[in-house]
C-alpha positions as CSV (number, residue, x, y, z in Angstrom):
1,M,9.2,-74.8,14.8
2,T,11.5,-71.9,14.1
3,I,14.0,-70.6,16.6
4,K,11.9,-67.4,16.9
5,E,8.9,-69.5,17.6
6,A,10.8,-71.5,20.2
7,Q,11.9,-68.2,21.9
8,S,8.3,-67.1,22.0
9,L,7.1,-70.4,23.3
10,V,9.6,-70.5,26.1
11,D,8.9,-66.9,27.0
12,N,5.2,-67.6,27.2
13,W,5.8,-70.7,29.4
14,I,8.1,-68.8,31.7
15,N,5.7,-65.9,32.2
16,T,2.7,-68.1,32.9
17,T,3.7,-71.5,34.3
18,G,7.2,-70.6,35.4
19,I,6.0,-67.3,36.9
20,R,9.3,-65.5,36.0
21,Y,12.8,-66.0,34.8
22,F,15.5,-67.0,37.2
23,N,18.2,-64.4,37.1
24,E,20.9,-64.7,34.4
25,L,23.5,-66.0,36.8
26,T,21.2,-68.7,38.1
27,N,20.3,-69.7,34.6
28,T,23.9,-69.8,33.6
29,A,24.6,-72.2,36.4
30,I,21.5,-74.3,35.4
31,L,22.8,-74.4,31.8
32,M,26.1,-75.8,33.0
33,E,24.2,-78.4,35.0
34,E,22.2,-79.4,32.0
35,V,25.3,-79.6,29.7
36,G,26.9,-81.8,32.4
37,E,24.0,-84.2,32.2
38,V,24.4,-84.4,28.4
39,A,28.2,-85.0,28.9
40,R,27.4,-87.8,31.4
41,I,25.2,-89.6,28.9
42,M,27.8,-89.1,26.0
43,A,30.6,-90.4,28.2
44,R,28.6,-93.5,28.9
45,R,26.9,-94.1,25.6
46,Y,29.8,-93.2,23.3
47,G,32.8,-93.2,25.7
48,E,34.4,-95.7,27.9
49,Q,32.3,-95.2,31.1
50,S,29.5,-97.6,31.8
51,F,25.9,-96.8,32.8
52,K,24.7,-97.6,36.3
53,K,21.4,-99.5,36.3
54,S,19.6,-96.3,37.4
55,D,21.0,-94.3,34.4
56,E,20.3,-96.8,31.6
57,A,16.9,-95.3,30.6
58,V,18.1,-91.7,30.3
59,D,16.9,-89.8,27.2
60,L,19.7,-88.0,25.4
61,G,17.2,-86.0,23.3
62,D,15.3,-84.8,26.4
63,E,18.6,-83.7,28.1
64,M,19.6,-81.8,24.9
65,A,16.2,-80.2,24.9
66,D,16.8,-79.1,28.6
67,V,20.1,-77.4,27.4
68,L,18.2,-75.7,24.6
69,F,15.4,-74.5,26.9
70,V,17.8,-72.8,29.3
71,L,19.9,-71.4,26.5
72,I,16.7,-69.9,25.1
73,C,15.8,-68.5,28.5
74,L,19.2,-66.7,28.6
75,A,18.8,-65.4,25.1
76,N,15.3,-64.0,26.0
77,Q,16.6,-62.4,29.2
78,T,19.5,-60.7,27.5
79,G,17.7,-59.6,24.4
80,I,19.4,-61.9,21.9
81,D,17.5,-62.9,18.8
82,L,19.0,-66.4,18.3
83,T,17.9,-66.6,14.7
84,E,19.9,-63.5,13.9
85,A,22.8,-64.6,16.1
86,L,23.0,-68.0,14.4
87,E,22.8,-66.5,10.9
88,K,25.7,-64.1,11.8
89,N,27.7,-66.9,13.3
90,M,27.3,-69.1,10.2
91,I,28.6,-66.2,8.0
92,K,31.6,-65.8,10.3
93,K,32.3,-69.6,10.2
94,N,31.9,-69.7,6.4
95,I,34.5,-66.9,6.0
96,R,36.9,-68.0,8.7
97,D,36.7,-71.7,8.0
98,A,36.2,-71.7,4.2
99,E,39.4,-73.7,3.7
100,R,40.5,-74.5,7.2
101,H,38.9,-77.9,7.6
102,K,39.6,-79.0,4.0
103,N,43.2,-78.4,4.6
104,N,43.3,-80.1,8.0
105,E,45.4,-83.3,7.7
106,K,43.8,-84.6,10.9
107,L,40.4,-84.7,9.2
108,K,41.5,-86.8,6.2
């Protein structure tokens, strides 16, 4: 699935099953909640915190997909073509960071 297809799929779901988009501020708050859920899993799976019994079966991929879904909602609501935005962002990174990471002693 392309990013454009994902944006269309989410838009179709929102306008049929979801009825309508939540407003942008609500979706921003939901995005933060979803990112927090990913952070919680990461802190427990890869960090020093331990899982509670009730959290052991959480699905990191599913939580990341929740983040992506809400981010796509926000892009759709604000008229952002995520394919175009990502392509422009990669150009920026390739120019700005062409030598930066190669020369970073911390990464060696």
